[in-house]
C-alpha positions as CSV (number, residue, x, y, z in Angstrom):
1,M,-21.1,18.8,-86.0
2,I,-21.5,22.6,-85.9
3,T,-20.4,22.2,-82.2
4,E,-17.5,19.7,-83.1
5,I,-15.8,22.6,-85.4
6,I,-16.6,25.6,-82.5
7,R,-15.4,23.1,-80.2
8,R,-11.8,22.5,-82.6
9,T,-11.9,26.4,-83.1
10,G,-11.8,27.4,-79.3
11,A,-8.9,24.9,-78.6
12,K,-6.8,25.4,-81.8
13,T,-7.3,29.2,-80.5
14,L,-6.2,28.5,-77.0
15,D,-3.4,26.5,-78.3
16,F,-2.0,29.8,-80.2
17,L,-2.4,32.3,-77.6
18,E,-0.9,29.7,-75.2
19,G,2.1,29.3,-77.5
20,V,2.3,33.1,-78.1
21,G,1.7,33.2,-74.3
22,A,4.8,30.9,-73.6
23,V,7.4,32.6,-76.9
24,F,7.3,36.0,-74.4
25,I,7.9,33.9,-71.7
26,L,10.7,32.8,-72.9
27,L,12.0,36.1,-74.2
28,W,11.3,37.8,-70.9
29,K,13.6,34.7,-69.7
30,V,16.7,35.7,-72.2
31,N,16.5,39.2,-71.4
32,K,16.8,38.0,-67.5
33,N,20.0,36.0,-68.4
34,A,21.4,38.8,-70.9
35,R,23.8,40.0,-67.8
36,Y,25.6,36.6,-68.2
37,L,26.7,37.3,-72.1
38,F,29.9,38.7,-71.4
39,R,31.1,36.5,-69.4
40,D,29.5,33.1,-71.5
41,R,30.9,35.4,-74.7
42,H,32.9,32.6,-75.9
43,Y,29.2,31.0,-76.7
44,F,28.4,34.0,-77.7
45,I,31.3,34.7,-80.6
46,R,30.9,31.4,-81.6
47,Q,26.8,31.7,-82.9
48,M,27.9,35.4,-84.4
49,R,30.5,33.2,-86.5
50,E,27.7,30.7,-87.3
51,I,25.1,32.9,-88.3
52,G,27.2,35.9,-89.2
53,V,30.4,34.8,-91.4
54,N,29.1,31.3,-92.6
55,S,26.3,32.5,-93.7
56,L,28.0,35.2,-95.7
57,P,28.5,32.7,-99.2
58,L,24.5,32.0,-99.2
59,I,23.3,35.5,-98.6
60,S,26.1,36.8,-101.6
61,I,24.5,34.5,-103.9
62,I,20.8,35.7,-103.1
63,A,21.9,39.8,-102.8
64,V,23.3,39.8,-106.1
65,F,20.3,38.0,-108.2
66,T,18.1,39.6,-106.0
67,G,19.7,43.6,-107.1
68,A,20.1,42.2,-111.0
69,V,16.3,41.2,-111.1
70,S,15.3,44.2,-109.3
71,A,16.7,46.3,-111.8
72,W,15.8,44.5,-114.8
73,Q,11.9,44.6,-113.3
74,A,11.9,48.1,-112.3
75,A,13.3,49.0,-116.0
76,Y,10.3,47.1,-117.4
77,Q,7.7,48.8,-115.3
78,L,9.3,52.1,-115.6
79,K,9.8,51.8,-119.7
80,G,7.8,54.5,-121.6
81,F,6.8,56.4,-118.3
82,V,9.9,57.5,-116.4
83,P,13.3,58.1,-117.9
84,L,15.7,54.7,-116.6
85,D,17.8,57.7,-115.3
86,Y,15.8,57.3,-112.5
87,L,16.6,53.4,-112.0
88,G,19.3,53.9,-109.6
89,A,16.6,55.3,-107.3
90,A,14.1,53.2,-107.7
91,T,16.2,49.7,-107.3
92,L,17.8,51.4,-104.0
93,T,14.7,52.0,-102.4
94,A,13.4,48.8,-103.3
95,I,16.4,47.1,-101.9
96,V,17.0,49.0,-98.4
97,I,13.8,49.1,-97.5
98,E,12.4,45.7,-98.5
99,L,14.1,43.2,-100.2
100,G,17.3,43.4,-98.7
101,P,15.8,43.2,-95.0
102,V,13.3,40.7,-96.3
103,L,15.1,37.9,-98.5
104,T,18.2,37.9,-96.0
105,A,15.5,37.4,-93.3
106,L,13.8,34.5,-94.7
107,V,17.2,33.2,-95.7
108,I,18.7,33.1,-92.7
109,A,15.5,32.1,-90.5
110,G,15.8,29.1,-93.4
111,R,19.3,28.4,-92.5
112,I,19.3,29.7,-88.5
113,G,16.4,28.9,-87.2
114,S,15.5,25.6,-88.5
115,S,19.0,24.9,-87.8
116,I,18.2,26.4,-83.7
117,A,15.0,24.1,-83.1
118,A,17.1,21.1,-84.6
119,E,20.0,21.4,-82.4
120,L,18.1,22.5,-79.2
121,G,15.2,19.9,-80.4
122,T,18.2,16.9,-80.3
123,M,19.4,18.2,-77.2
124,K,15.7,17.5,-76.0
125,V,15.3,14.5,-77.1
126,T,18.4,13.1,-76.0
127,E,17.9,14.4,-72.2
128,Q,20.8,16.6,-72.5
129,I,18.6,19.5,-71.6
130,D,17.5,17.6,-68.8
131,A,21.3,16.5,-67.7
132,L,22.1,20.6,-67.9
133,E,19.5,21.4,-65.5
134,S,20.2,18.3,-63.2
135,L,23.9,19.8,-62.8
136,A,22.4,23.3,-61.7
137,L,23.1,24.9,-65.2
138,D,20.2,27.0,-66.7
139,P,19.5,26.1,-70.5
140,I,18.4,29.3,-71.5
141,R,21.5,31.0,-70.0
142,F,23.9,28.4,-72.1
143,L,21.4,27.7,-75.1
144,A,19.2,30.5,-75.8
145,V,20.7,33.9,-75.0
146,P,23.9,33.3,-76.7
147,R,21.7,32.6,-80.0
148,F,19.3,35.2,-79.5
149,F,21.7,38.4,-78.9
150,A,24.0,36.6,-82.1
151,S,21.3,36.7,-84.3
152,L,20.2,40.3,-83.0
153,I,23.6,41.7,-83.8
154,M,24.3,39.5,-87.0
155,L,21.1,40.0,-88.7
156,P,21.4,44.0,-89.3
157,V,24.9,43.5,-90.5
158,L,23.9,40.9,-92.6
159,T,21.4,43.3,-94.2
160,I,23.7,45.9,-94.9
161,F,26.1,43.5,-96.7
162,A,23.4,42.3,-98.3
163,D,22.2,45.5,-99.2
164,F,25.8,46.5,-100.9
165,I,26.0,43.3,-102.8
166,A,22.1,43.8,-104.2
167,V,23.3,47.3,-105.1
168,I,26.1,46.2,-107.1
169,G,24.2,43.5,-108.6
170,A,21.5,46.1,-109.8
171,F,24.5,48.5,-111.3
172,I,25.7,45.7,-113.5
173,V,22.1,44.9,-114.9
174,S,21.6,48.6,-115.1
175,N,25.0,49.9,-117.0
176,Y,26.0,46.6,-119.3
177,L,22.4,45.6,-119.9
178,L,20.2,48.3,-120.2
179,D,22.5,50.9,-121.2
180,V,22.3,53.1,-118.1
181,S,25.4,55.6,-117.3
182,Q,27.1,55.4,-114.4
183,N,26.9,58.4,-113.4
184,A,22.7,58.8,-113.9
185,Y,22.4,55.6,-112.2
186,F,24.6,56.8,-108.9
187,D,23.2,59.9,-109.0
188,G,19.7,58.7,-108.8
189,M,21.0,56.8,-105.7
190,R,22.4,59.7,-104.2
191,E,19.0,61.6,-104.4
192,A,17.2,58.4,-102.9
193,F,19.6,58.0,-100.2
194,I,17.1,58.7,-97.0
195,M,18.3,57.9,-93.7
196,R,14.9,57.2,-92.5
197,N,14.9,54.4,-95.3
198,I,18.1,53.0,-94.4
199,L,17.3,52.9,-90.1
200,G,13.9,51.3,-91.1
201,G,15.1,48.8,-93.3
202,L,17.6,48.0,-90.3
203,A,15.0,48.1,-87.6
204,K,12.9,45.9,-89.5
205,S,16.5,43.3,-89.5
206,H,16.9,43.6,-85.4
207,F,13.5,42.5,-85.2
208,F,13.4,39.9,-88.1
209,G,16.3,38.3,-86.1
210,A,15.0,38.7,-82.5
211,S,11.8,36.4,-84.0
212,T,14.0,34.1,-85.8
213,A,16.3,33.3,-82.4
214,I,13.4,33.4,-79.8
215,L,11.0,31.2,-81.9
216,G,14.1,28.7,-83.1
217,C,14.9,28.5,-79.5
218,Y,11.5,27.8,-78.7
219,V,10.5,25.0,-80.9
220,G,13.9,23.3,-79.8
221,F,13.1,23.2,-76.2
222,Q,9.2,22.0,-77.3
223,T,10.1,19.3,-78.9
224,Q,9.0,15.7,-78.3
225,G,8.9,12.6,-80.2
226,G,12.9,11.4,-80.9
227,A,14.1,12.2,-84.8
228,E,10.7,12.3,-85.9
229,G,9.7,15.1,-83.4
230,V,13.2,16.8,-84.2
231,G,12.3,16.5,-88.1
232,K,8.4,18.1,-87.2
233,S,10.2,21.3,-85.2
234,T,12.7,21.7,-88.0
235,I,9.4,22.6,-90.6
236,R,7.8,24.4,-88.0
237,A,10.5,26.6,-86.7
238,F,10.8,27.9,-90.3
239,V,7.3,27.9,-91.0
240,L,6.9,30.1,-87.8
241,S,10.1,32.3,-88.4
242,A,8.6,33.3,-91.9
243,A,5.1,34.3,-90.7
244,S,6.4,36.3,-88.4
245,I,8.8,38.0,-90.6
246,L,6.0,39.0,-92.8
247,V,3.5,40.2,-90.1
248,I,6.3,42.2,-89.0
249,D,7.7,43.8,-91.9
250,Y,3.8,45.2,-92.4
251,I,3.7,46.3,-89.2
252,I,6.9,48.0,-88.9
253,A,6.3,49.5,-92.7
254,T,3.0,50.7,-91.6
255,I,4.6,52.6,-88.7
256,V,7.7,53.8,-90.2
257,F,6.9,54.6,-93.7
């Protein structure tokens, strides 16, 4: 019994390490093919539109309620201890460091990471990727590179947009429901506007975008088993992306903050 448990644990560990190695090999191949990005810019622009522009409505809804609930919860915790004049500083810091980058990345992981895995997985099981290879066309160049760099660039842009919308949502709650004056709220924000916090949040979003795209591509390229396999790959891509986002968030927060 114990021997069987050790054997299974060892096999799972080896599978995990093999998967990590395969992801980094794919990442190396993507960066190797980055020189074709300008030549294939129409694919790149199409992915930027899909990842960035088409995600704005969902990001807006998430961000405005993120800001609203952060202001409400901050007021609940500060009341009786710290004047609510500091509410703007507290909400801005929480939004730009943690809530904006992480929640935006999780939304993109659900919308884009799983979509990438489903697209590439469908192409894999229907042998479209094999057809590209038979025509001497590199699937990584035409499928992975545009998605990876579009996600790498657009996620920080979406994070900036989400931060702005969340701050507006927090202001509405603070001003109209918590009776914090406009001057007090924005004065507190001005004092808490520290460039290291802004850049740290944007640095997180760069890594979040890279991990979401590369894991989506990896899972898509590994898909097997027809329609059922595509469904499993979609779920797996989101789970792996969400887990990587939280791990990266902890690592960068430890280093930067």
